[in-house]
N, C-alpha and C positions, 0 to 999 in steps of 0.2 A: 611462190606467192610472196609478193612484197608490197608494202604500202609505199606509195609514190607521193611526191610533193612538188609544189611550184610556189613561186612568190607572187603575192598580190593578184591572184586570179579571181576575177569577178565578171559576172554577166547577169542578164535578167532572163526570167522564164518567158518562153514564147508560147502563149496559150495557157489556159487554166488546166490544173491537174487535180485529180481526186486524192483522197487520203491514202489510197491503196495503189496508185499508179506506179508501175515499175519502169516506165519509159518516160523521160522528161525531155522535152525539146527546149533548148535555150538559144539565145541569139548569137553567142560567140563561144567557141571552145578553145581558141588559140592560146589562152593563158594557162589552161589546165595541163597537168602532166600527161605524157604519153603512156598509155596502159597497153601492155602486151601480155599474152598468156593469162596467167592468174593474178596479175597485178591489180591493185585497187587503190582508191583514195577515198577520203571522207570530205564531203562538202556540206555546207550549211545553207538551208533554204530559210528565207526570212520574208515576212510581209514588209511592205515599204515602211510601215510605222513600227516595225519590230515587235509587235504584240504576239506574233506567232513565229516560233523558231523550231526547226527540225534539222537534225543531223542525218545525212544519208550516206550509205556506202556505195560508191560508184565502181562497178565492175567492168564497164566498157564505155568508151566514148567514140561515137561515130563522127569523125571529123567532116564528113560530107553532109550528112543530114542534121548534124548538131544535136543528136539524140544521146542522152545519157541513159545507160541501163543501171538501175539502182536497186538497193535493198533499203526499204524505208524504216524510219523510227529507230535510228541507232543512238547509242550513247545516252540512254535514259530519256529519249524524246519519243514522241508519238507521231505517226503519220498524220498529216494535216492537209487541208485544202489550200491551194495557192492559186493566185491569179496571174494572168499575163502581166509582165512588168515587175513582179516580185523578184527578190534578189536571190542569186545563187553564187556563193563564194567559197573559196578554199580558205577556211579559218583554222587556226590551231585549236584542237580540242582533245579531250582526254582519250577518246577512242583512237585517235591518230598516234598519240604518244604511247599508249599501251601497246598498240600494234607494233610500233617501231622497237619498243623495248623487248617485246617477246620474240621478234624475229632476230634479235641480236643476242639472245641468251646462248651461252655455250652449252655443251652436252651435259655439264654438271648442274645446269640451272643457275649458274652465276652470271649476272649481267656483265657483258663485255662492253668495251668502248664502242660508241655508235659513230658511224660515218654516214651522214645523210646526203645522198646525191639528189640535187634538184634537177628537174627537167622532165 
């Protein structure tokens, strides 16, 4: 299980989603990291005017249907309603950094140097 990253990944939501939806259709997944097995990434959903922001944990990305399988309300955010055209981006956030740090701790619990692979 590893947190995955990519640079400048951004798309828009394709269709409205409820505050509890666990599948989100987006318009483009090409910029997001490839997830296999138990890999995951964190994305941020935002209304166009940025009045509502939610961090989600993405556990699967279907590159054909452009559907994200997600766990809502991560990193001290709450599941929210979003509309078609709202923003879905890979942004640096505390959840992502904490996950990277914890997966790179050695057996004694001492943080070791991190090497982050993009892709």
